[in-house]
N, C-alpha and C positions, 0 to 999 in steps of 0.2 A: 281234340279228343274229349269224349264224354259230355258234349253239349246236349241240352234238352230243348226241343222246339216248343215255342209258346204261341206261334201264329204264323200264317203264310199270307203274303200280300202279292198282288199283281204289280209289275213294274213295266216300264216301256221296253225293257230288254228281256223280260221273262218273269222272274220271281224273286221275292225277298223272303227268306226264312228267318223269322225272329227267333232268337235263341236266349237262353237264360244268361248267356255271357257275351251277347252281341248280336250280330246278324250275318247272314250269308246271302250274297247275290248269286243267282244262277240263271242260265237260260232255260233249263229243263229239270224236271224232277222225276225220279223213279222211286215210288213209295212201296215199302214192304211192311210198314207198321200196320197195326190193326185198322181196318178200313173205317171203323166208326171214329177212332181217334184222329185219323187223317182228315175226315170230314169236319170234325170239330175245329181243327187248326185252320181250315180254309174259310171258316166263318161266313161272312156275308157274300162271299163269292158264289156260294151255293144257295138255292132256294130253301125256304123253311120246311117244305115237305120232305126234302132230302135229309135234312137234319133230323126230322121226326122219325123217318124210317131207319136212319143210322143208329139212333138212340136205343132202338129195340133189339139190336143185334148183340148177342151175348157169347162169351167164350168160356170154355172149361179150362181150369187152371191145372198145372202140374207142379209137384214138388219132387225134386230129384235128390236122392241120398246116394252118394258115392262112397262105397266101403272099400278101403285099401287093405289088401291081404298080404300075409307074409309067406304064402305058399301058393302053388298052382291049383287050379280046380279042373275037373274033368269034362263037364259038358262042352260040346263043340258048337252049339248054337249061339248066335249073337243075341237074339231076342227070345224070351220065354214069357208066355202069358200065364197069369195066375188068377183065374176068375173065381176060385172058391172063396167062400166067406171067411175061412180061417186066416186068409192073408189080407192085411190092410193095404199092401201094395198090389197093383193090378198088372204090372209088367216089370220085368227086369232085363238088363242087358249085360253082356260080358264083352267089354271093349277089346280084349286081347284076341277074341275070335273074329274080330273085324280088322284089327291092326296088330300084327304080331309084335310090334315094338311097344305096345301099350303095357303099363304095369299091370300086375295081377289085381283086379278089382271087379266089383259087381256094382252096377248102378240100378237102384230100385226106384220105380216111378209110382207116385201116389196121385191119382186123380182127385180133384177137389174143386172148391170155389174159393175165390179170394176172401179171406177173413173167417173161413170156417175152422173147425177143430183141427183138421189135418194141416191146413195152410199155416196155422199158428203153432204147430208142434215144434218143440225144440229138437236140436240135433240128437240129443241123448234119447228123447222119447221115440224118435223115428228109428234110431239104432236098436232100441229095445224091442221094437215091433218087427224089425227086419231080420235080426239074427235068428230067433226061433223059427221063422219061416224058412230061412236059408238052411238051417239044420234039418228041418222036416223034408225039404226038397233034396237034401244030400249034396248041397253046394259047398258049404264050408262050415266050420265050427267056431264057436265064440273065441277060442284061444288063437285063431288065425287073424283076428282083426287087429290091424296096425293103426288105423285112423279112419276118419270119416269127414265128409264135407256135404253141405246142403246148398242147393240152388233152387230158386222158385221162379216159375214162368207163369205170369198172370193170364196170358192169351195163348193157350196151347192149341185147343181144338174149337172150331166153330160149333155152336149148338144149333142143330137143325130143328127148331120148333115149328109149330104151324104157321104158315105164311112166310117163312124165312126167304124162300126163293123169290117171291114177288117183292118183298121189302129190299132184299139185296140187289135185285135188278134195278130198282129205283135209284139206289145209291150208285151202283156201278155205271149205269147209263149216264148219270149226271157227271161222274168223274171222267168217263170216256170222252165226253164232249169238251173237256178242258184241253186245249192245245198246249203241248209242252209238259203235260203231266201224264205219267203212266203208273198205274197201281198193279201189283202182282204179288205172287206168293200166297201161302195158305192164309195168312192174316190179311194181306192186302186185297185178296179177292173173296175172303170169307168162304174158302173152298177147302174141303177135307181131302186134299191131295197128298201124294207121297213125295219123297225127296227127289226122285227122278223127274216128276212133273215140275217141282219147284225149280230145278236146274233148267228145264226147258222153258219155264216162264221167264227166267232171267235172260235167256237167249232171245226170246221174242220181245221182251221189254227193250233190250238193246237195239234190236232191229226196228222197233217202232220209233225209238228216239232218232234213228237214222232215216226214218221215213220209208223203210223197206218192208214192213209187216205190221200186223196188228195183234195185240194180245187178245182183244175181244174176238176177232175172227178165228183165232186158233183155239181159244178156250171159251167157246160159246157159253154164256151163262143162262141158257134157258133151263126149265125145270127138268127136262128129260136127261140132261147130261151133267147136272150140277156136281154130283159126287164121284164122277168117273175119273177125275183128273184131267 
């Protein structure tokens, strides 16, 4: 549990994944880590132009603030978007409306970049920004807060800048040519898909490992279909 990969090598029987606490031998790999990080781990297995293209791919980060409450709240929606400038958070979710057994809580999402002001905000500062917003929205009041927790995700959303589709195709075509290696998921395909698509990607990754399907054939990465899931 909790190993960090430091490199990937070819072996006679498949692959060796070098870890910070040893190594792991395997016949095949299914990758869901950010595709640029996966490319870096593969090192000299891939050509220089692939590494150059991968190095230009960037992700938007997210900070999650989970606020635990001592009472129920009324909204029946799970996700609520808050695009107004008055809110520092841009979306919130109410887990109990997705899972009746979840505790009473609200999860606030803050879009940012790694290392910026929001990314580095303390839990207290994030809480101070969320509670007035929640009160203005009529979700809960400050006296209902029992506790809070913060989680940070560095690679949440692929950033579609100019030329991203061409650069991503260079990387994905190179990875697709590696036998015994499958990359998938939002981070692994640099694709702004939804959860149902990610589940489907997992299914097709498994089928590809068994030689029965292809992630590329099912999730074609040409420019006309890139963001459709």
